[in-house]
Backbone as ProteinMPNN parsed JSONL, in Angstrom:
{"seq_chain_A": "MMVVGPVGTNCYLVHKKGREDCVVIDPGDNGDRIADVIRDEGLTLDSILLTHGHFDHFEGVPELTGRLGGRVYILDKEMDLISDPMMNGSMGMMGRGTAIEPEFTVHDGELLSVAGMDFRVIHTPGHTKGGCCYYLEDEGLLFAGDTIFMESIGRTDLPTGNMGEILMSVRERILTLPDETRIFPGHGPVSDVGYEAANNPYA", "coords_chain_A": {"N_chain_A": [[85.64, -141.672, 248.091], [83.824, -143.57, 245.752], [82.727, -143.974, 242.429], [80.096, -145.714, 241.229], [78.443, -148.259, 239.25], [75.923, -148.196, 236.569], [74.708, -145.751, 236.473], [76.401, -143.867, 237.634], [76.689, -143.718, 240.587], [77.494, -142.17, 243.658], [79.437, -143.774, 246.011], [80.319, -144.066, 249.366], [83.064, -144.574, 251.55], [83.501, -144.701, 254.877], [85.445, -144.052, 257.699], [86.634, -143.979, 261.113], [89.481, -142.242, 262.121], [92.226, -144.146, 263.31], [90.821, -146.41, 263.851], [89.798, -149.612, 262.672], [87.49, -150.531, 261.613], [84.8, -149.856, 259.342], [82.275, -147.96, 257.624], [80.121, -148.311, 254.934], [78.414, -146.307, 252.634], [75.652, -146.369, 250.572], [76.293, -148.575, 248.494], [76.068, -148.801, 245.336], [76.56, -150.512, 243.264], [78.965, -152.873, 241.818], [79.999, -154.47, 244.029], [82.056, -156.314, 244.612], [84.408, -154.791, 243.813], [84.3, -152.651, 245.676], [84.632, -154.164, 248.092], [87.154, -155.13, 247.617], [88.735, -152.623, 247.826], [88.129, -151.944, 250.538], [89.481, -153.99, 251.935], [92.11, -153.683, 250.859], [92.638, -151.293, 252.049], [93.11, -152.155, 254.543], [90.874, -152.474, 256.237], [87.849, -153.398, 258.09], [84.549, -154.304, 257.436], [81.832, -152.809, 259.009], [79.234, -151.739, 258.816], [76.505, -151.02, 256.489], [75.023, -148.286, 255.195], [72.093, -147.219, 253.812], [70.768, -144.671, 251.923], [68.335, -144.465, 250.582], [65.89, -146.497, 248.767], [66.348, -147.058, 246.057], [67.441, -149.062, 243.172], [70.057, -148.276, 242.17], [71.415, -147.618, 244.41], [71.706, -149.731, 245.974], [72.552, -152.074, 244.802], [75.09, -153.245, 244.984], [75.13, -154.406, 247.465], [74.641, -157.315, 247.98], [76.918, -158.694, 246.94], [78.952, -157.313, 248.405], [78.307, -157.924, 251.145], [78.366, -160.623, 251.03], [80.942, -161.199, 250.867], [82.267, -159.68, 252.933], [80.588, -159.593, 255.102], [78.712, -157.644, 257.523], [76.277, -155.282, 258.71], [73.057, -154.063, 257.439], [71.392, -151.152, 257.012], [68.435, -149.243, 256.757], [66.022, -146.472, 256.375], [63.074, -146.912, 258.254], [60.62, -146.328, 256.863], [61.088, -146.911, 254.218], [61.133, -149.563, 253.468], [59.175, -150.856, 252.039], [59.508, -150.035, 249.335], [62.187, -150.618, 248.711], [62.09, -153.451, 248.663], [60.593, -154.052, 246.506], [60.694, -154.687, 243.068], [59.438, -153.314, 241.05], [59.045, -150.831, 242.132], [61.492, -149.946, 243.066], [62.975, -149.449, 240.868], [64.602, -151.151, 239.422], [63.461, -153.076, 237.654], [62.299, -151.504, 235.612], [64.485, -149.827, 234.727], [66.737, -151.415, 234.437], [65.782, -153.674, 233.383], [65.635, -156.097, 234.567], [64.576, -157.633, 237.546], [65.552, -156.697, 240.815], [65.913, -156.986, 244.353], [66.241, -156.221, 247.848], [66.089, -156.977, 251.334], [66.808, -155.179, 253.905], [68.223, -156.001, 257.167], [68.02, -154.369, 259.339], [66.333, -151.437, 260.507], [66.221, -147.845, 260.65], [65.346, -144.786, 262.313], [63.647, -141.559, 261.971], [65.619, -138.994, 263.413], [66.974, -140.659, 265.134], [70.097, -141.53, 266.756], [72.559, -143.125, 265.31], [74.93, -145.446, 266.22], [77.859, -146.569, 264.925], [80.79, -148.285, 264.053], [82.414, -146.605, 265.708], [81.439, -144.062, 265.135], [78.907, -141.512, 265.304], [76.064, -141.366, 263.703], [73.517, -139.066, 262.859], [70.259, -139.633, 261.981], [68.19, -138.161, 259.479], [65.214, -137.809, 258.215], [64.286, -137.32, 254.987], [61.946, -136.872, 253.043], [60.643, -137.04, 249.627], [62.299, -137.42, 247.215], [62.071, -140.16, 247.484], [59.6, -141.643, 249.61], [60.759, -142.586, 251.902], [63.285, -141.676, 251.98], [66.446, -140.654, 253.414], [69.046, -138.801, 255.145], [72.381, -139.066, 256.405], [73.971, -137.779, 259.106], [76.888, -136.624, 260.325], [77.493, -134.94, 262.937], [79.611, -133.825, 264.489], [81.742, -133.828, 262.784], [80.808, -132.287, 260.749], [79.599, -133.366, 258.393], [77.334, -134.474, 255.849], [75.695, -137.004, 254.506], [73.847, -137.198, 251.742], [72.311, -138.64, 249.907], [69.875, -138.837, 247.259], [68.498, -136.507, 247.742], [69.429, -133.867, 247.609], [71.542, -132.144, 245.301], [74.588, -130.644, 243.877], [73.492, -127.439, 243.219], [71.015, -128.404, 242.527], [68.183, -130.688, 242.947], [66.947, -133.975, 243.755], [65.032, -136.109, 241.562], [61.421, -136.212, 241.31], [59.578, -137.812, 240.102], [59.378, -140.538, 240.201], [58.186, -143.64, 241.78], [56.617, -142.961, 244.856], [57.671, -140.4, 244.963], [57.627, -136.939, 245.68], [57.138, -133.536, 244.943], [56.54, -131.277, 246.681], [57.238, -132.365, 249.176], [60.005, -132.834, 248.843], [61.068, -130.305, 248.498], [60.493, -129.213, 251.017], [61.987, -130.845, 252.577], [64.609, -130.123, 251.762], [64.716, -127.308, 252.345], [64.013, -127.116, 254.958], [65.211, -129.138, 256.485], [67.835, -129.644, 255.583], [69.156, -127.211, 254.628], [69.079, -125.813, 256.779], [71.092, -126.645, 258.496], [74.374, -126.037, 259.764], [76.236, -123.589, 257.884], [78.813, -124.52, 256.959], [78.648, -127.04, 256.74], [79.459, -129.928, 254.951], [78.229, -131.337, 252.05], [77.605, -134.586, 250.893], [76.539, -135.911, 248.071], [74.413, -138.233, 246.368], [75.022, -138.306, 243.688], [77.24, -136.736, 241.474], [79.216, -133.782, 242.254], [80.73, -132.906, 245.507], [79.358, -130.584, 247.868], [78.435, -127.748, 249.949], [76.309, -126.563, 252.76], [76.251, -123.735, 252.901], [76.856, -122.968, 250.292], [74.86, -123.983, 248.769], [72.6, -122.917, 249.884], [72.914, -120.352, 248.822], [73.025, -120.642, 246.084], [71.44, -122.83, 244.99], [68.755, -123.23, 242.985], [66.443, -124.278, 244.162], [66.342, -123.691, 246.831]], "CA_chain_A": [[84.419, -141.848, 247.379], [83.946, -144.405, 244.56], [81.629, -143.888, 241.588], [79.873, -147.201, 240.818], [77.249, -148.589, 238.61], [75.58, -147.635, 235.283], [74.167, -144.262, 236.474], [77.277, -143.112, 238.287], [76.276, -143.481, 242.04], [78.577, -141.987, 244.721], [79.521, -144.743, 247.181], [81.259, -143.52, 250.33], [83.623, -145.473, 252.515], [83.741, -143.828, 256.053], [85.995, -144.612, 258.949], [87.288, -143.016, 262.134], [90.983, -142.336, 262.272], [92.677, -144.969, 264.351], [90.033, -147.539, 263.847], [89.93, -150.587, 261.444], [86.177, -150.85, 261.111], [84.326, -148.883, 258.488], [80.915, -147.93, 257.089], [79.904, -147.998, 253.434], [77.165, -145.633, 252.331], [75.051, -146.527, 249.188], [77.02, -149.346, 247.51], [75.04, -148.899, 244.314], [76.967, -151.687, 242.287], [80.435, -153.183, 242.025], [80.295, -154.883, 245.364], [83.454, -156.816, 244.748], [85.369, -153.706, 243.787], [84.219, -151.965, 247.029], [85.256, -155.11, 249.023], [88.652, -155.102, 247.414], [89.197, -151.34, 248.288], [88.182, -152.031, 252.041], [90.64, -155.0, 252.282], [93.374, -153.018, 250.517], [93.023, -150.182, 253.121], [93.315, -152.801, 255.823], [89.731, -152.223, 257.126], [86.8, -154.384, 258.079], [83.24, -153.692, 257.179], [80.952, -152.908, 260.157], [77.788, -151.513, 258.478], [76.189, -150.461, 255.27], [73.905, -147.383, 255.432], [71.333, -146.874, 252.537], [69.972, -143.328, 251.978], [66.941, -144.763, 250.0], [65.764, -147.784, 248.216], [66.579, -147.191, 244.546], [68.482, -150.091, 242.824], [71.49, -147.782, 242.001], [72.058, -147.268, 245.604], [71.97, -150.915, 246.847], [72.834, -153.203, 244.004], [76.371, -153.795, 245.423], [75.036, -154.992, 248.767], [74.858, -158.786, 248.064], [78.357, -159.093, 246.71], [79.795, -156.823, 249.445], [78.056, -158.544, 252.39], [78.717, -161.881, 250.839], [82.444, -161.217, 251.017], [82.813, -159.007, 254.152], [79.632, -159.412, 256.19], [78.146, -156.244, 257.717], [74.815, -155.006, 258.972], [72.588, -153.172, 256.454], [70.421, -150.21, 257.551], [67.664, -148.279, 255.835], [64.849, -145.881, 257.199], [61.825, -147.803, 258.275], [59.594, -146.019, 255.798], [61.567, -147.225, 252.788], [61.249, -150.965, 253.305], [58.185, -151.287, 250.933], [60.127, -149.643, 248.11], [63.502, -151.396, 248.425], [61.915, -154.82, 248.427], [59.744, -154.243, 245.317], [61.492, -154.385, 241.863], [58.927, -152.258, 240.242], [59.162, -149.593, 242.821], [62.928, -149.537, 243.326], [63.544, -148.972, 239.601], [65.383, -152.108, 238.775], [62.731, -153.724, 236.554], [62.14, -150.609, 234.546], [65.615, -149.368, 234.091], [67.66, -152.48, 234.164], [65.141, -154.893, 232.517], [65.657, -157.307, 235.407], [64.231, -157.176, 238.943], [66.395, -156.955, 242.025], [65.421, -156.308, 245.599], [66.888, -156.786, 249.097], [65.301, -156.571, 252.547], [67.717, -154.941, 255.003], [67.871, -156.568, 258.367], [68.022, -153.28, 260.437], [65.828, -150.141, 260.186], [66.415, -146.726, 261.503], [64.126, -143.899, 262.399], [63.992, -140.268, 261.954], [66.008, -138.377, 264.705], [67.781, -141.594, 265.735], [71.501, -141.433, 266.713], [72.974, -144.486, 264.975], [76.426, -145.472, 266.528], [78.482, -147.723, 264.152], [82.217, -148.113, 263.787], [82.966, -145.6, 266.502], [80.852, -142.853, 264.754], [77.533, -141.283, 265.559], [75.246, -140.693, 262.535], [72.135, -138.609, 263.205], [69.347, -139.959, 260.883], [67.408, -137.117, 259.153], [64.34, -138.126, 257.186], [64.156, -136.256, 253.925], [61.143, -137.428, 252.079], [60.481, -136.26, 248.338], [62.765, -138.241, 246.095], [61.149, -141.246, 247.831], [58.973, -141.32, 250.896], [61.543, -143.067, 253.08], [64.731, -141.256, 251.83], [67.032, -139.966, 254.558], [70.386, -138.292, 255.18], [73.056, -139.457, 257.575], [74.649, -136.585, 259.567], [78.016, -136.61, 261.281], [77.387, -133.533, 263.306], [80.886, -133.304, 265.093], [82.616, -133.602, 261.778], [80.107, -131.468, 259.856], [79.483, -134.121, 257.099], [76.049, -134.825, 255.586], [75.502, -137.875, 253.351], [72.569, -136.757, 251.453], [71.607, -139.496, 248.934], [69.396, -138.057, 246.17], [67.743, -135.363, 248.179], [70.016, -132.567, 247.18], [72.74, -132.201, 244.549], [75.003, -129.332, 243.745], [72.655, -126.686, 242.393], [69.903, -129.193, 242.023], [67.572, -131.657, 243.862], [66.466, -135.279, 243.184], [63.807, -136.041, 240.676], [60.271, -136.661, 242.126], [58.592, -138.412, 239.215], [59.361, -141.965, 240.471], [57.271, -144.134, 242.854], [56.526, -142.291, 246.13], [58.278, -139.03, 245.003], [56.739, -135.757, 245.809], [57.895, -132.289, 244.852], [56.324, -130.51, 247.832], [58.112, -132.889, 250.252], [61.402, -132.671, 248.655], [61.35, -128.812, 248.709], [60.47, -128.985, 252.539], [63.201, -131.429, 253.168], [65.868, -129.349, 251.44], [64.704, -125.989, 252.905], [63.856, -127.151, 256.429], [65.91, -130.188, 257.106], [69.157, -129.671, 255.118], [69.635, -125.984, 254.606], [69.079, -125.257, 258.206], [72.333, -126.934, 259.104], [75.432, -124.96, 259.732], [76.676, -123.29, 256.458], [80.003, -125.109, 256.678], [78.391, -128.571, 256.629], [79.751, -130.461, 253.679], [77.161, -132.264, 251.52], [78.047, -135.583, 250.066], [75.389, -136.332, 247.454], [74.297, -139.592, 245.702], [75.524, -138.211, 242.365], [77.742, -135.444, 241.251], [80.288, -133.23, 243.179], [80.584, -132.508, 246.826], [78.977, -129.214, 247.998], [78.224, -127.519, 251.263], [75.103, -126.0, 252.998], [76.234, -122.295, 252.619], [76.846, -122.742, 248.826], [73.536, -124.443, 248.213], [71.604, -121.9, 250.344], [73.079, -119.184, 248.003], [73.079, -120.952, 244.699], [70.558, -123.761, 244.568], [67.465, -122.667, 242.709], [65.288, -124.835, 245.007], [66.593, -123.223, 248.17]], "C_chain_A": [[84.734, -142.658, 246.011], [82.599, -144.124, 243.712], [81.317, -145.142, 240.912], [78.585, -147.166, 240.015], [76.896, -147.797, 237.291], [75.078, -146.231, 235.206], [75.234, -143.433, 237.379], [76.908, -142.685, 239.709], [77.534, -143.319, 242.854], [78.52, -142.969, 245.846], [80.604, -144.26, 248.162], [81.74, -144.491, 251.321], [84.039, -144.529, 253.76], [84.292, -144.58, 257.183], [86.578, -143.665, 259.857], [88.732, -143.299, 262.141], [91.391, -143.115, 263.532], [91.944, -146.256, 264.541], [90.056, -148.361, 262.509], [88.612, -150.918, 260.982], [85.546, -149.662, 260.326], [82.841, -148.997, 258.189], [80.946, -147.559, 255.633], [78.453, -147.44, 253.337], [76.816, -145.796, 250.834], [76.0, -147.238, 248.279], [76.138, -149.738, 246.295], [75.334, -150.018, 243.3], [78.399, -151.966, 242.64], [80.803, -153.644, 243.377], [81.667, -155.524, 245.52], [84.549, -155.838, 244.644], [85.409, -153.029, 245.14], [84.903, -152.895, 248.091], [86.739, -155.12, 248.914], [89.285, -153.756, 248.001], [89.147, -151.455, 249.942], [89.358, -152.936, 252.454], [91.943, -154.318, 251.918], [93.711, -151.902, 251.493], [93.226, -150.862, 254.524], [92.131, -152.681, 256.831], [88.838, -153.428, 257.028], [85.491, -153.764, 257.946], [82.34, -154.013, 258.414], [79.464, -152.881, 259.599], [77.678, -150.933, 257.089], [74.935, -149.488, 255.515], [73.383, -147.012, 254.002], [70.477, -145.632, 252.814], [68.553, -143.554, 251.418], [67.045, -146.124, 249.232], [65.849, -147.974, 246.751], [67.603, -148.141, 244.245], [69.859, -149.548, 242.664], [72.177, -147.358, 243.273], [72.278, -148.589, 246.493], [72.385, -152.136, 246.078], [74.131, -153.914, 244.402], [76.188, -154.544, 246.735], [75.231, -156.508, 248.821], [76.192, -159.237, 247.913], [79.208, -158.601, 247.98], [79.542, -157.55, 250.783], [78.4, -160.06, 252.19], [80.202, -162.132, 251.109], [82.926, -160.748, 252.48], [81.764, -158.942, 255.287], [79.062, -157.994, 256.286], [76.677, -156.196, 257.86], [74.317, -154.042, 257.934], [71.398, -152.463, 257.068], [69.709, -149.431, 256.473], [66.513, -147.763, 256.734], [63.647, -146.811, 257.128], [60.805, -147.596, 257.255], [59.876, -146.419, 254.453], [61.548, -148.83, 252.573], [60.293, -151.506, 252.188], [58.797, -151.04, 249.532], [61.315, -150.444, 247.749], [63.159, -152.864, 248.122], [60.914, -155.074, 247.284], [60.405, -153.814, 243.993], [60.81, -153.423, 240.973], [58.983, -150.831, 240.827], [60.544, -149.074, 242.974], [63.672, -149.27, 241.956], [64.261, -150.048, 238.752], [64.704, -152.8, 237.623], [62.543, -152.689, 235.321], [63.314, -150.103, 233.908], [66.661, -150.282, 233.736], [67.111, -153.653, 233.413], [65.17, -156.186, 233.294], [65.39, -156.905, 236.9], [65.267, -157.603, 239.97], [65.757, -156.317, 243.199], [66.237, -156.985, 246.741], [65.902, -156.347, 250.197], [66.34, -156.464, 253.664], [67.328, -155.552, 256.392], [67.604, -155.55, 259.502], [67.192, -152.071, 259.708], [66.15, -148.986, 261.152], [65.273, -145.73, 261.426], [64.59, -142.379, 262.404], [64.461, -139.605, 263.349], [66.928, -139.346, 265.5], [69.248, -141.246, 265.64], [72.048, -142.748, 266.431], [74.463, -144.597, 265.248], [77.048, -146.718, 265.924], [79.911, -147.276, 264.02], [82.774, -146.961, 264.44], [82.442, -144.217, 266.062], [79.409, -142.787, 265.078], [76.832, -140.474, 264.466], [73.844, -140.255, 263.01], [71.39, -138.926, 261.842], [68.347, -138.769, 260.664], [66.492, -137.619, 257.916], [64.071, -137.059, 256.3], [63.279, -136.817, 252.797], [61.085, -136.462, 250.77], [61.012, -136.932, 247.191], [62.142, -139.623, 246.257], [60.665, -140.949, 249.247], [59.75, -141.637, 252.093], [63.064, -142.622, 252.984], [65.144, -140.621, 253.151], [68.532, -139.554, 254.305], [71.039, -138.769, 256.482], [74.133, -138.29, 257.875], [75.588, -136.873, 260.588], [78.109, -135.196, 261.8], [78.795, -132.914, 263.705], [81.767, -133.021, 263.971], [82.107, -132.625, 260.668], [79.974, -132.043, 258.5], [77.992, -134.605, 257.03], [76.028, -135.762, 254.318], [74.143, -137.856, 252.916], [71.783, -137.678, 250.444], [71.155, -138.682, 247.724], [68.479, -136.938, 246.54], [68.123, -134.021, 247.54], [71.312, -132.857, 246.441], [73.369, -130.795, 244.448], [74.136, -128.602, 242.717], [71.478, -127.317, 241.894], [69.239, -129.95, 243.188], [67.28, -132.946, 243.131], [65.188, -135.243, 242.565], [62.714, -136.655, 241.669], [59.191, -137.427, 241.249], [58.634, -139.916, 239.203], [58.447, -142.322, 241.59], [57.605, -143.51, 244.141], [57.266, -141.013, 246.139], [57.258, -137.99, 245.172], [57.474, -134.485, 245.934], [57.79, -131.455, 246.018], [57.215, -131.082, 249.037], [59.478, -132.721, 250.046], [61.894, -131.285, 248.95], [61.334, -128.574, 250.261], [61.671, -129.698, 253.075], [64.45, -130.633, 252.915], [65.829, -128.069, 252.166], [64.687, -126.065, 254.497], [64.752, -128.122, 257.14], [67.517, -130.249, 256.75], [69.784, -128.19, 255.17], [69.625, -125.179, 255.853], [70.241, -125.706, 259.084], [73.416, -125.928, 258.962], [76.001, -124.809, 258.193], [77.947, -124.189, 255.984], [79.918, -126.611, 256.474], [78.615, -129.023, 255.221], [78.586, -131.485, 253.251], [77.769, -133.267, 250.587], [76.926, -136.248, 249.338], [75.491, -137.753, 246.851], [74.893, -139.602, 244.253], [76.141, -136.882, 242.258], [78.774, -134.945, 242.391], [79.693, -132.844, 244.486], [80.242, -130.988, 246.915], [78.959, -128.856, 249.502], [76.869, -126.673, 251.426], [75.099, -124.484, 252.644], [76.154, -122.101, 251.047], [75.451, -123.037, 248.28], [72.466, -123.388, 248.693], [71.669, -120.663, 249.368], [72.883, -119.388, 246.498], [72.087, -122.086, 244.117], [69.264, -123.194, 244.198], [66.277, -123.117, 243.423], [65.429, -124.463, 246.485], [65.405, -122.367, 248.65]], "O_chain_A": [[85.721, -142.427, 245.311], [81.51, -144.06, 244.281], [82.108, -145.642, 240.111], [77.783, -146.235, 240.077], [77.566, -146.81, 236.984], [75.008, -145.595, 234.154], [74.873, -142.343, 237.822], [76.821, -141.497, 240.018], [78.472, -144.115, 242.802], [77.544, -142.952, 246.596], [81.745, -144.073, 247.739], [80.929, -145.202, 251.915], [84.884, -143.651, 253.585], [83.746, -145.597, 257.613], [87.005, -142.593, 259.43], [89.167, -144.451, 262.165], [90.972, -142.801, 264.646], [92.38, -147.117, 265.306], [90.299, -147.838, 261.422], [88.533, -151.591, 259.955], [85.803, -148.519, 260.703], [82.222, -150.022, 258.474], [81.658, -146.665, 255.177], [77.481, -147.993, 253.853], [77.589, -145.408, 249.958], [76.506, -146.614, 247.346], [75.561, -150.824, 246.238], [74.439, -150.424, 242.559], [78.972, -151.415, 243.58], [81.857, -153.248, 243.875], [82.356, -155.266, 246.507], [85.567, -155.998, 245.317], [86.493, -152.856, 245.698], [85.686, -152.403, 248.903], [87.482, -155.118, 249.896], [90.335, -153.846, 248.638], [90.12, -151.057, 250.583], [90.144, -152.544, 253.316], [92.867, -154.411, 252.726], [94.877, -151.595, 251.742], [93.479, -150.191, 255.525], [92.309, -152.765, 258.046], [88.949, -154.299, 256.165], [85.369, -152.622, 258.39], [82.112, -155.157, 258.807], [78.636, -153.761, 259.836], [78.656, -150.406, 256.559], [73.909, -149.948, 256.016], [74.138, -146.564, 253.139], [69.653, -145.552, 253.724], [67.644, -142.822, 251.809], [68.099, -146.744, 249.1], [65.431, -149.018, 246.25], [68.623, -148.143, 244.935], [70.811, -150.26, 242.982], [73.293, -146.838, 243.281], [72.91, -148.558, 247.549], [72.56, -153.188, 246.693], [74.245, -155.116, 244.162], [77.091, -155.3, 247.091], [75.973, -156.957, 249.694], [76.639, -160.1, 248.668], [80.029, -159.341, 248.521], [80.507, -157.779, 251.512], [78.709, -160.712, 253.187], [80.595, -163.215, 251.541], [83.816, -161.333, 253.097], [82.011, -158.313, 256.315], [78.947, -157.266, 255.3], [75.928, -156.946, 257.234], [75.116, -153.197, 257.529], [70.491, -153.11, 257.591], [70.273, -149.028, 255.456], [66.076, -148.429, 257.672], [63.295, -147.382, 256.096], [60.166, -148.544, 256.798], [59.022, -146.302, 253.575], [61.953, -149.29, 251.506], [60.601, -152.485, 251.508], [58.566, -151.848, 248.632], [61.453, -150.906, 246.616], [63.901, -153.488, 247.363], [60.441, -156.198, 247.121], [60.656, -152.62, 243.831], [61.475, -152.745, 240.189], [58.97, -149.822, 240.123], [60.751, -147.861, 243.009], [64.85, -148.911, 241.943], [64.488, -149.877, 237.555], [65.388, -153.095, 236.643], [62.643, -153.082, 234.158], [63.309, -149.913, 232.692], [67.441, -150.011, 232.823], [67.835, -154.498, 232.886], [64.791, -157.24, 232.784], [65.952, -155.928, 237.396], [65.769, -158.727, 239.963], [65.138, -155.257, 243.099], [66.795, -158.076, 246.622], [65.037, -155.492, 250.005], [66.717, -157.456, 254.286], [66.138, -155.585, 256.707], [67.005, -155.904, 260.517], [67.364, -151.791, 258.522], [66.325, -149.202, 262.351], [64.373, -145.83, 260.592], [65.71, -142.029, 262.775], [63.72, -139.686, 264.329], [67.594, -138.911, 266.439], [69.681, -140.729, 264.61], [72.009, -143.554, 267.361], [75.237, -143.911, 264.58], [76.774, -147.825, 266.387], [80.217, -146.091, 263.893], [83.599, -146.292, 263.818], [82.96, -143.227, 266.579], [78.722, -143.807, 265.137], [76.938, -139.258, 264.306], [73.088, -141.08, 263.522], [71.832, -138.543, 260.759], [67.69, -138.397, 261.636], [66.968, -137.803, 256.795], [63.669, -135.973, 256.718], [63.781, -137.19, 251.737], [61.426, -135.281, 250.84], [60.299, -137.059, 246.196], [61.72, -140.215, 245.264], [61.234, -140.13, 249.969], [59.514, -141.097, 253.174], [63.936, -143.076, 253.725], [64.311, -140.119, 253.905], [69.139, -139.971, 253.319], [70.383, -138.871, 257.519], [74.985, -137.932, 257.062], [75.207, -137.333, 261.665], [78.736, -134.341, 261.173], [79.136, -131.778, 263.374], [82.539, -132.067, 264.065], [82.863, -132.208, 259.79], [80.196, -131.341, 257.513], [77.457, -135.084, 258.03], [76.32, -135.314, 253.209], [73.278, -138.418, 253.588], [70.607, -137.399, 250.208], [71.948, -137.905, 247.192], [67.731, -136.46, 245.687], [67.318, -133.231, 247.048], [72.1, -133.7, 246.871], [72.745, -129.831, 244.892], [74.022, -129.007, 241.56], [70.917, -126.854, 240.9], [69.712, -129.846, 244.32], [67.378, -132.956, 241.904], [64.311, -134.465, 242.941], [62.985, -137.405, 242.607], [58.054, -137.625, 241.678], [58.028, -140.547, 238.337], [57.96, -141.44, 242.298], [58.773, -143.506, 244.529], [57.515, -140.5, 247.23], [56.098, -138.187, 244.812], [58.299, -134.292, 246.828], [58.807, -130.897, 246.429], [57.835, -130.317, 249.775], [60.185, -132.462, 251.02], [62.951, -131.081, 249.548], [62.133, -127.77, 250.74], [62.33, -129.178, 253.975], [65.279, -130.494, 253.815], [66.898, -127.68, 252.637], [65.245, -125.226, 255.204], [65.029, -127.934, 258.325], [68.332, -130.798, 257.492], [70.865, -128.022, 255.734], [70.097, -124.045, 255.938], [70.396, -125.261, 260.221], [73.354, -125.05, 258.101], [76.171, -125.773, 257.446], [78.085, -124.529, 254.809], [80.864, -127.316, 256.122], [77.954, -128.492, 254.328], [78.111, -132.313, 254.028], [78.386, -132.891, 249.59], [76.333, -137.146, 249.935], [76.56, -138.364, 246.85], [75.21, -140.645, 243.681], [75.653, -135.937, 242.877], [79.089, -135.682, 243.325], [78.515, -132.527, 244.653], [80.77, -130.197, 246.134], [79.463, -129.661, 250.285], [76.346, -126.148, 250.443], [74.091, -123.979, 252.15], [75.474, -121.195, 250.565], [74.969, -122.338, 247.388], [71.552, -123.046, 247.942], [70.652, -120.017, 249.116], [72.614, -118.447, 245.751], [71.958, -122.229, 242.901], [68.626, -122.652, 245.1], [65.217, -122.494, 243.358], [64.638, -124.935, 247.302], [65.419, -121.868, 249.775]]}, "name": "protein", "num_of_chains": 1, "seq": "MMVVGPVGTNCYLVHKKGREDCVVIDPGDNGDRIADVIRDEGLTLDSILLTHGHFDHFEGVPELTGRLGGRVYILDKEMDLISDPMMNGSMGMMGRGTAIEPEFTVHDGELLSVAGMDFRVIHTPGHTKGGCCYYLEDEGLLFAGDTIFMESIGRTDLPTGNMGEILMSVRERILTLPDETRIFPGHGPVSDVGYEAANNPYA"}
């Protein structure tokens, strides 16, 4: 895990043991730094998975793909937000507009096979309408973006956010996974489903 950008976004480098290709989840900034880490590890970049379209989760994409290539994926319902600087937060929070248009979209329930790994796409609206989690079921790992944090949830006062939807996403789509499932959030420490079910006030 690397913490990148001005608001401390967790960026994850994921690869299967014995393989040289890897996946990056939410390169929110510092694309050159992420590329250096990948090369220092002797890896190649296969794909970038975005959990949602806020600027602090994608700003590193242009630098990263410019150096290492790689396919960029986001949920189909999030394309409008990520491509609009007013909606993705970059204009308001950074004072400069930035946007990207990922080449590939994924869909709720899809099994995305990249770099020798199978990520189940779980649509978790609420923080944004097209937010999603990427679930490695066999390994018990959930990359949750800004839907759930340790003892908290993502904010819902930004464009397309909805409190009712995020509560449903947390309660019905995340906390129904096995207790031992580790949760890798977009900000803050790693947790697990069992802990959040017992301690998260929004559970």
